[in-house]
C-alpha positions as a Markdown table, in Angstrom:
| # | Residue | x | y | z |
|---|---|---|---|---|
| 1 | Met | 22.3 | -18.1 | 34.5 |
| 2 | Pro | 22.5 | -22.1 | 34.8 |
| 3 | Arg | 21.2 | -24.2 | 32.3 |
| 4 | Leu | 17.9 | -25.9 | 32.6 |
| 5 | Leu | 17.2 | -29.1 | 31.7 |
| 6 | Thr | 14.1 | -28.2 | 29.6 |
| 7 | Asp | 16.7 | -26.6 | 27.4 |
| 8 | Glu | 18.1 | -30.1 | 26.4 |
| 9 | Ala | 16.7 | -32.0 | 23.2 |
| 10 | Val | 17.7 | -35.2 | 25.2 |
| 11 | Leu | 14.8 | -34.6 | 27.7 |
| 12 | Pro | 12.4 | -31.7 | 26.9 |
| 13 | Gly | 10.0 | -30.2 | 29.3 |
| 14 | Val | 11.8 | -31.2 | 32.5 |
| 15 | Leu | 11.9 | -28.3 | 34.8 |
| 16 | Phe | 14.2 | -30.0 | 37.2 |
| 17 | Ala | 15.6 | -33.3 | 38.4 |
| 18 | Leu | 17.0 | -34.2 | 41.9 |
| 19 | Arg | 18.9 | -37.5 | 42.7 |
| 20 | Phe | 18.3 | -39.0 | 46.1 |
| 21 | Asp | 20.9 | -41.4 | 47.4 |
| 22 | Gly | 20.2 | -44.5 | 49.8 |
| 23 | Glu | 20.1 | -42.1 | 52.8 |
| 24 | Gly | 17.4 | -39.8 | 51.4 |
| 25 | Arg | 19.7 | -36.8 | 50.5 |
| 26 | Ala | 18.9 | -34.9 | 47.5 |
| 27 | Val | 21.4 | -33.5 | 44.9 |
| 28 | Pro | 20.4 | -31.5 | 41.6 |
| 29 | Ile | 20.9 | -33.4 | 38.3 |
| 30 | Ala | 22.7 | -30.9 | 35.9 |
| 31 | Ser | 22.5 | -32.8 | 32.8 |
| 32 | Ala | 19.8 | -35.2 | 30.9 |
| 33 | Ala | 22.8 | -37.8 | 30.2 |
| 34 | Asp | 23.2 | -38.5 | 34.1 |
| 35 | Leu | 19.5 | -39.3 | 34.5 |
| 36 | Pro | 19.1 | -43.1 | 34.6 |
| 37 | Ala | 16.4 | -45.2 | 33.0 |
| 38 | Pro | 13.0 | -45.3 | 35.0 |
| 39 | Asp | 13.6 | -49.0 | 35.4 |
| 40 | Ala | 17.1 | -48.7 | 36.5 |
| 41 | Ala | 18.0 | -50.6 | 39.8 |
| 42 | Gly | 20.0 | -49.1 | 42.5 |
| 43 | Ala | 20.0 | -47.5 | 45.8 |
| 44 | Gly | 18.2 | -44.3 | 45.8 |
| 45 | Phe | 15.7 | -42.8 | 43.4 |
| 46 | Val | 15.1 | -39.8 | 41.0 |
| 47 | Trp | 12.5 | -37.2 | 41.1 |
| 48 | Leu | 11.5 | -35.4 | 37.8 |
| 49 | His | 9.4 | -32.3 | 37.6 |
| 50 | Val | 7.8 | -31.9 | 34.2 |
| 51 | Asp | 6.1 | -29.0 | 32.4 |
| 52 | Leu | 3.1 | -30.7 | 30.7 |
| 53 | Ile | 2.2 | -27.8 | 28.5 |
| 54 | Asp | 5.4 | -28.7 | 26.4 |
| 55 | Ala | 4.3 | -30.3 | 23.5 |
| 56 | Arg | 7.4 | -32.4 | 23.4 |
| 57 | Val | 6.4 | -34.2 | 26.5 |
| 58 | Ala | 4.0 | -36.4 | 24.4 |
| 59 | Gly | 6.8 | -38.1 | 22.7 |
| 60 | Leu | 8.6 | -38.8 | 25.8 |
| 61 | Ile | 5.4 | -40.5 | 27.3 |
| 62 | Glu | 5.0 | -42.7 | 24.2 |
| 63 | Ala | 8.6 | -43.7 | 24.7 |
| 64 | Gly | 8.1 | -44.7 | 28.2 |
| 65 | Arg | 10.7 | -42.2 | 29.3 |
| 66 | Phe | 8.5 | -41.2 | 32.5 |
| 67 | Gly | 7.1 | -44.9 | 33.2 |
| 68 | Pro | 4.7 | -47.4 | 31.3 |
| 69 | Pro | 3.6 | -45.4 | 28.5 |
| 70 | Arg | -0.2 | -46.6 | 29.2 |
| 71 | Leu | 0.0 | -45.5 | 32.8 |
| 72 | Ser | 1.8 | -42.1 | 31.9 |
| 73 | Ala | -0.8 | -41.4 | 29.2 |
| 74 | Ala | -3.5 | -41.7 | 31.7 |
| 75 | Thr | -1.8 | -39.8 | 34.7 |
| 76 | Phe | -0.5 | -37.1 | 32.3 |
| 77 | Gly | -3.7 | -36.7 | 30.3 |
| 78 | Arg | -5.4 | -33.3 | 30.2 |
| 79 | Asp | -8.4 | -34.7 | 32.4 |
| 80 | Glu | -8.0 | -32.9 | 35.7 |
| 81 | His | -10.1 | -35.1 | 37.9 |
| 82 | Gln | -8.4 | -36.4 | 40.7 |
| 83 | Arg | -7.9 | -40.0 | 40.4 |
| 84 | Val | -5.4 | -43.2 | 40.7 |
| 85 | Val | -4.1 | -45.5 | 38.3 |
| 86 | Val | -2.2 | -48.7 | 39.2 |
| 87 | Glu | -0.4 | -50.9 | 36.6 |
| 88 | Gly | 2.1 | -53.4 | 38.2 |
| 89 | Thr | 4.6 | -51.9 | 40.6 |
| 90 | Cys | 4.0 | -48.3 | 39.1 |
| 91 | Leu | 1.0 | -45.8 | 40.3 |
| 92 | Gly | -0.3 | -42.9 | 38.6 |
| 93 | Val | -2.2 | -40.2 | 40.7 |
| 94 | Val | -3.7 | -36.8 | 39.9 |
| 95 | Ile | -4.0 | -34.7 | 43.3 |
| 96 | Ala | -5.4 | -31.2 | 44.0 |
| 97 | Asp | -2.6 | -28.7 | 44.9 |
| 98 | Arg | -2.5 | -24.9 | 45.4 |
| 99 | Glu | -1.8 | -22.5 | 42.4 |
| 100 | Arg | 1.3 | -20.2 | 42.4 |
| 101 | Ala | 0.6 | -16.8 | 40.6 |
| 102 | Phe | 3.6 | -15.2 | 38.5 |
| 103 | Asp | 4.4 | -12.9 | 41.4 |
| 104 | Gly | 4.9 | -15.9 | 43.7 |
| 105 | Ala | 1.5 | -15.7 | 45.5 |
| 106 | Ile | 0.2 | -18.8 | 46.6 |
| 107 | Gly | -3.5 | -19.5 | 46.6 |
| 108 | Glu | -5.2 | -21.1 | 49.8 |
| 109 | Glu | -7.8 | -23.2 | 48.0 |
| 110 | Pro | -6.2 | -26.3 | 46.1 |
| 111 | Thr | -7.6 | -25.4 | 42.7 |
| 112 | Gly | -4.5 | -26.7 | 40.9 |
| 113 | Arg | -3.5 | -30.4 | 39.7 |
| 114 | Leu | -0.3 | -32.2 | 40.3 |
| 115 | His | 0.1 | -35.2 | 38.1 |
| 116 | Cys | 2.4 | -38.2 | 39.3 |
| 117 | Val | 3.6 | -41.1 | 38.3 |
| 118 | Leu | 5.6 | -43.3 | 40.8 |
| 119 | Gly | 7.7 | -46.1 | 40.1 |
| 120 | Pro | 10.0 | -48.2 | 42.3 |
| 121 | Asn | 13.1 | -46.2 | 41.7 |
| 122 | Val | 11.6 | -42.7 | 40.3 |
| 123 | Leu | 8.8 | -40.3 | 40.9 |
| 124 | Val | 7.7 | -38.1 | 37.8 |
| 125 | Ser | 5.5 | -35.1 | 38.8 |
| 126 | Gly | 4.0 | -32.6 | 36.2 |
| 127 | Arg | 1.7 | -29.6 | 36.0 |
| 128 | Arg | 0.1 | -27.6 | 33.6 |
| 129 | His | -0.1 | -24.5 | 35.8 |
| 130 | Ala | 2.4 | -23.6 | 38.4 |
| 131 | Thr | 1.8 | -25.0 | 41.7 |
| 132 | Ala | 3.4 | -24.7 | 45.0 |
| 133 | Gly | 3.5 | -28.2 | 46.3 |
| 134 | Ala | 6.7 | -29.4 | 44.1 |
| 135 | Glu | 8.5 | -26.1 | 44.6 |
| 136 | Ala | 8.2 | -26.3 | 48.5 |
| 137 | Ala | 9.3 | -30.1 | 48.5 |
| 138 | Arg | 12.3 | -29.3 | 46.3 |
| 139 | Asp | 13.2 | -26.4 | 48.5 |
| 140 | Ala | 12.9 | -28.8 | 51.6 |
| 141 | Val | 15.0 | -31.6 | 50.3 |
| 142 | Leu | 17.6 | -29.2 | 48.9 |
| 143 | Ala | 17.8 | -27.5 | 52.5 |
| 144 | Gly | 18.5 | -30.8 | 54.0 |
| 145 | Ala | 15.1 | -32.6 | 54.7 |
| 146 | Arg | 15.8 | -36.7 | 53.7 |
| 147 | Val | 13.2 | -38.5 | 51.8 |
| 148 | Thr | 14.1 | -42.2 | 51.4 |
| 149 | Ser | 11.6 | -43.2 | 49.0 |
| 150 | Pro | 9.2 | -42.0 | 45.9 |
| 151 | Ala | 6.4 | -43.0 | 48.1 |
| 152 | Arg | 7.7 | -40.7 | 50.9 |
| 153 | Leu | 8.0 | -37.8 | 48.5 |
| 154 | Leu | 4.6 | -38.1 | 47.0 |
| 155 | Glu | 3.3 | -38.1 | 51.0 |
| 156 | Arg | 5.3 | -34.9 | 51.4 |
| 157 | Leu | 3.6 | -33.3 | 48.4 |
| 158 | Val | 0.1 | -34.3 | 49.9 |
| 159 | Glu | 1.3 | -33.0 | 53.3 |
| 160 | Gly | 1.8 | -29.5 | 51.9 |
| 161 | Val | -1.8 | -29.3 | 50.7 |
| 162 | Val | -3.1 | -31.1 | 53.7 |
| 163 | Ala | -1.2 | -28.5 | 55.9 |
| 164 | Ser | -2.9 | -25.7 | 53.9 |
| 165 | Leu | -6.5 | -27.0 | 54.3 |
| 166 | Asp | -5.8 | -27.4 | 58.0 |
| 167 | Ala | -4.6 | -24.1 | 58.3 |
| 168 | Cys | -7.7 | -22.6 | 56.8 |
| 169 | Ala | -9.9 | -24.9 | 58.9 |
| 170 | Lys | -8.6 | -23.5 | 62.1 |
| 171 | Arg | -8.8 | -20.1 | 60.8 |
| 172 | Phe | -12.2 | -20.8 | 59.6 |
| 173 | Ser | -12.9 | -22.0 | 63.1 |
| 174 | Asn | -11.6 | -19.2 | 64.8 |
| 175 | Glu | -13.8 | -16.8 | 62.7 |
| 176 | Leu | -16.8 | -18.9 | 63.3 |
| 177 | Asp | -16.0 | -18.5 | 67.2 |
| 178 | Ile | -16.6 | -14.9 | 67.1 |
| 179 | Ile | -19.4 | -14.8 | 64.9 |
| 180 | Glu | -21.1 | -17.3 | 67.3 |
| 181 | Asp | -20.2 | -15.2 | 70.2 |
| 182 | Arg | -22.1 | -12.3 | 68.6 |
| 183 | Val | -25.0 | -14.3 | 67.7 |
| 184 | Leu | -25.4 | -15.7 | 71.2 |
| 185 | Asp | -25.1 | -12.1 | 72.6 |
| 186 | Glu | -28.9 | -11.0 | 72.1 |
| 187 | Thr | -28.0 | -7.4 | 73.0 |
| 188 | Arg | -26.1 | -7.2 | 69.5 |
| 189 | Ala | -27.7 | -7.3 | 66.2 |
| 190 | Ala | -26.8 | -10.6 | 64.2 |
| 191 | Asp | -25.3 | -10.0 | 60.7 |
| 192 | Pro | -25.1 | -12.9 | 58.4 |
| 193 | Lys | -23.0 | -11.3 | 56.0 |
| 194 | Pro | -19.5 | -12.5 | 57.7 |
| 195 | Leu | -20.9 | -16.0 | 57.2 |
| 196 | Ala | -21.5 | -16.2 | 53.5 |
| 197 | Pro | -17.5 | -16.2 | 52.4 |
| 198 | Ile | -16.7 | -18.5 | 55.1 |
| 199 | Arg | -19.2 | -21.1 | 54.1 |
| 200 | Arg | -18.4 | -20.7 | 50.3 |
| 201 | Gln | -15.0 | -21.2 | 50.7 |
| 202 | Ala | -15.1 | -24.1 | 53.3 |
| 203 | Val | -17.4 | -25.7 | 50.9 |
| 204 | Arg | -15.2 | -25.4 | 47.9 |
| 205 | Gln | -12.2 | -26.5 | 49.9 |
| 206 | His | -14.5 | -29.5 | 51.3 |
| 207 | Arg | -15.2 | -30.5 | 47.6 |
| 208 | Gln | -11.3 | -30.5 | 46.8 |
| 209 | Leu | -10.6 | -32.4 | 49.9 |
| 210 | Ser | -13.2 | -35.0 | 49.2 |
| 211 | Gly | -11.6 | -35.9 | 45.7 |
| 212 | Leu | -8.4 | -35.8 | 47.3 |
| 213 | Ala | -9.4 | -38.4 | 50.0 |
| 214 | Ala | -11.2 | -40.7 | 47.7 |
| 215 | Val | -8.0 | -41.0 | 45.5 |
| 216 | Phe | -6.1 | -42.6 | 48.5 |
| 217 | His | -9.1 | -44.4 | 49.8 |
| 218 | Arg | -9.1 | -45.8 | 46.3 |
| 219 | Leu | -5.3 | -46.6 | 46.5 |
| 220 | Glu | -5.7 | -48.2 | 50.0 |
| 221 | Ala | -8.1 | -50.5 | 48.6 |
| 222 | Glu | -5.9 | -51.4 | 45.8 |
| 223 | Thr | -3.0 | -52.0 | 48.1 |
| 224 | Asp | -5.4 | -54.3 | 50.0 |
| 225 | Glu | -5.8 | -56.6 | 47.0 |
| 226 | Asp | -4.1 | -60.3 | 47.0 |
| 227 | Asp | -2.5 | -59.7 | 43.6 |
| 228 | Asp | -1.1 | -56.3 | 44.4 |
| 229 | Ala | 2.5 | -55.6 | 43.3 |
| 230 | Leu | 3.0 | -52.0 | 44.7 |
| 231 | Pro | 5.9 | -51.5 | 47.0 |
| 232 | Glu | 5.3 | -51.6 | 50.9 |
| 233 | Ala | 6.3 | -48.1 | 51.2 |
| 234 | Val | 3.1 | -47.2 | 49.0 |
| 235 | Val | 1.1 | -49.6 | 51.2 |
| 236 | Thr | 2.2 | -47.7 | 54.4 |
| 237 | Met | 2.1 | -44.3 | 52.8 |
| 238 | Ala | -1.4 | -44.8 | 51.7 |
| 239 | Ala | -2.6 | -45.9 | 55.2 |
| 240 | Arg | -1.0 | -42.7 | 56.7 |
| 241 | Val | -2.4 | -40.5 | 54.1 |
| 242 | Val | -6.1 | -41.7 | 54.4 |
| 243 | Gln | -5.8 | -41.4 | 58.2 |
| 244 | Arg | -4.8 | -37.5 | 58.2 |
| 245 | Leu | -7.5 | -36.8 | 55.1 |
| 246 | Asp | -10.2 | -38.6 | 57.2 |
| 247 | Ser | -9.3 | -36.5 | 60.1 |
| 248 | Leu | -9.4 | -33.3 | 58.1 |
| 249 | His | -12.3 | -34.3 | 56.4 |
| 250 | Arg | -14.3 | -34.6 | 59.6 |
| 251 | Asp | -13.2 | -31.1 | 60.7 |
| 252 | Met | -14.4 | -29.5 | 57.2 |
| 253 | His | -17.5 | -31.2 | 57.6 |
| 254 | Val | -18.1 | -30.0 | 61.3 |
| 255 | Leu | -17.1 | -26.6 | 59.8 |
| 256 | Ser | -19.6 | -26.7 | 57.2 |
| 257 | Glu | -22.2 | -27.8 | 59.6 |
| 258 | Arg | -21.4 | -25.2 | 62.0 |
| 259 | Thr | -21.7 | -22.4 | 59.4 |
| 260 | Arg | -25.1 | -23.6 | 58.1 |
| 261 | Leu | -26.3 | -24.2 | 62.1 |
| 262 | Leu | -25.2 | -20.3 | 62.5 |
| 263 | Gln | -27.0 | -19.2 | 59.4 |
| 264 | Asp | -30.0 | -20.8 | 60.6 |
| 265 | Glu | -29.9 | -19.2 | 63.8 |
| 266 | Ile | -29.4 | -15.9 | 62.6 |
| 267 | Ala | -32.3 | -16.4 | 59.9 |
| 268 | Gly | -34.4 | -17.4 | 62.9 |
| 269 | Arg | -33.7 | -14.6 | 64.9 |
| 270 | Thr | -34.2 | -12.2 | 61.9 |
| 271 | Ala | -37.6 | -14.0 | 61.4 |
| 272 | Ala | -38.5 | -13.5 | 65.2 |
| 273 | Glu | -37.7 | -9.7 | 65.0 |
| 274 | Thr | -39.6 | -9.2 | 61.9 |
| 275 | Asn | -42.5 | -11.0 | 63.4 |
| 276 | Arg | -42.3 | -8.8 | 66.6 |
| 277 | Gln | -42.3 | -5.7 | 64.3 |
| 278 | Leu | -45.1 | -6.9 | 62.3 |
| 279 | Phe | -47.1 | -7.7 | 65.6 |
| 280 | Thr | -46.6 | -4.2 | 66.8 |
| 281 | Leu | -47.7 | -2.8 | 63.4 |
| 282 | Ser | -50.8 | -4.9 | 63.3 |
| 283 | Val | -51.7 | -3.8 | 66.8 |
| 284 | Leu | -51.2 | -0.3 | 66.0 |
| 285 | Thr | -53.3 | -0.5 | 62.9 |
| 286 | Ala | -56.2 | -2.3 | 64.7 |
| 287 | Leu | -56.1 | 0.5 | 67.3 |
| 288 | Phe | -56.3 | 3.2 | 64.6 |
| 289 | Leu | -58.7 | 1.5 | 62.6 |
| 290 | Pro | -61.9 | 2.6 | 64.5 |
| 291 | Pro | -60.6 | 6.2 | 65.0 |
| 292 | Thr | -60.3 | 6.5 | 61.5 |
| 293 | Leu | -63.9 | 5.3 | 60.7 |
| 294 | Val | -65.1 | 7.8 | 63.2 |
| 295 | Thr | -63.2 | 10.7 | 61.5 |
| 296 | Gly | -64.3 | 9.5 | 58.3 |
| 297 | Val | -68.0 | 9.7 | 59.3 |
| 298 | Phe | -67.7 | 12.9 | 60.5 |
| 299 | Gly | -65.9 | 14.3 | 57.5 |
| 300 | Met | -68.6 | 13.5 | 55.2 |
| 301 | Asn | -70.0 | 16.5 | 53.4 |
| 302 | Thr | -73.7 | 15.5 | 53.7 |
| 303 | Lys | -76.8 | 17.1 | 55.5 |
| 304 | Gly | -78.1 | 16.0 | 58.7 |
| 305 | Leu | -74.9 | 15.1 | 60.0 |
| 306 | Phe | -75.1 | 14.4 | 63.7 |
| 307 | Leu | -73.2 | 16.7 | 66.3 |
| 308 | Gly | -73.1 | 19.4 | 63.1 |
| 309 | Glu | -75.0 | 21.8 | 65.1 |
| 310 | Phe | -73.3 | 21.1 | 68.4 |
| 311 | Glu | -71.0 | 23.6 | 69.6 |
| 312 | Asn | -68.4 | 21.1 | 71.3 |
| 313 | Gly | -69.2 | 18.4 | 68.5 |
| 314 | Ser | -65.3 | 18.1 | 67.7 |
| 315 | Phe | -64.4 | 17.3 | 71.0 |
| 316 | Leu | -67.3 | 14.7 | 71.5 |
| 317 | Ala | -66.0 | 13.1 | 68.2 |
| 318 | Leu | -62.4 | 12.8 | 69.5 |
| 319 | Gly | -63.8 | 11.1 | 72.7 |
| 320 | Ile | -65.8 | 8.8 | 70.3 |
| 321 | Cys | -62.3 | 7.9 | 68.7 |
| 322 | Gly | -60.5 | 7.5 | 71.7 |
| 323 | Leu | -63.3 | 5.0 | 73.2 |
| 324 | Ala | -63.4 | 3.0 | 70.0 |
| 325 | Ala | -59.7 | 2.5 | 70.3 |
| 326 | Leu | -60.1 | 1.4 | 73.9 |
| 327 | Ala | -62.7 | -0.6 | 73.0 |
| 328 | Val | -60.3 | -2.5 | 70.5 |
| 329 | Tyr | -57.5 | -2.8 | 72.9 |
| 330 | Gly | -59.9 | -4.3 | 75.5 |
| 331 | Val | -60.9 | -6.8 | 72.7 |
| 332 | Ile | -57.3 | -7.8 | 71.9 |
| 333 | Arg | -56.6 | -8.1 | 75.6 |
| 334 | Arg | -59.7 | -10.4 | 75.9 |
| 335 | Leu | -58.5 | -12.4 | 73.3 |
| 336 | Gly | -55.2 | -12.7 | 75.0 |
| 337 | Leu | -53.1 | -11.6 | 72.1 |
| 338 | Val | -51.0 | -9.2 | 73.9 |
| 339 | Lys | -50.3 | -11.9 | 76.7 |
| 340 | Arg | -49.5 | -14.4 | 74.3 |
| 341 | Arg | -46.9 | -12.3 | 72.2 |
| 342 | Ala | -45.3 | -11.2 | 75.4 |
| 343 | Arg | -44.9 | -15.0 | 76.5 |
| 344 | Ser | -43.3 | -15.9 | 73.1 |
């Protein structure tokens, strides 16, 4: 079994390390002795991926092994809010990422957090729970993908999250198309149940996306300042990521609105159907009230009840019930309630 960097006392907590040459090709670093200092000059850069659960990482942060101590402490802190911190030529970000379970399953929602410190020649990423972005980027660069700068590597990490959100948005859109066709087909009953999980997931992912977009909007604002010292690659990367996130943010917002409108449409159709049923029940109740009154009168056990001695009194009482119902129906038609309901 190959020895891990995290086993070495020189640089504990590092899960893997890669060195990129001037052309963007990556090779693994097998020993901590081969790691350059964070501020070392030269072509290419180094990527360190750190397990922030390791208690020994705090000492490395204080020693400035992962970049400026104050910046690293703010970035690798336990606060899981997505944020950006800038200090000189170094940048610290906390961004959303998809969580990876022990069995290798990757969640759709970016509920995990990836902490990154970006310097001119180094990118240090860390996580407290297993995430998919760093491992996917590592596998891609080891398979031959070229990354020419730490800013481009950070962009690749963000692209993994954006691609996952984009795939979910397309799936939600297809499911909404099917539900919308069913809603518009008036011959089929509209069921609101399939909309509930779609809206719940869309709202949760929209919330994560909003936080991610806010981070890079803030970064873009930082790079626009006159006294900004960040590399040009970071400025270009921020502009590209913001454009992609804004487009996806609009798509997610449209999905949320479509879901809400479909729920309103289904609720309206359900309310209209309920009103039609209540109207029918009300008309039937009004028609049967007079016959009920007649039968109640003839059912009284009192002396002197009219038609009590008449041989065909029961048939006459039934006739009175029918006439009373017809009279009520005539009043309803006279008031125009039946016609008005038919037009609605």
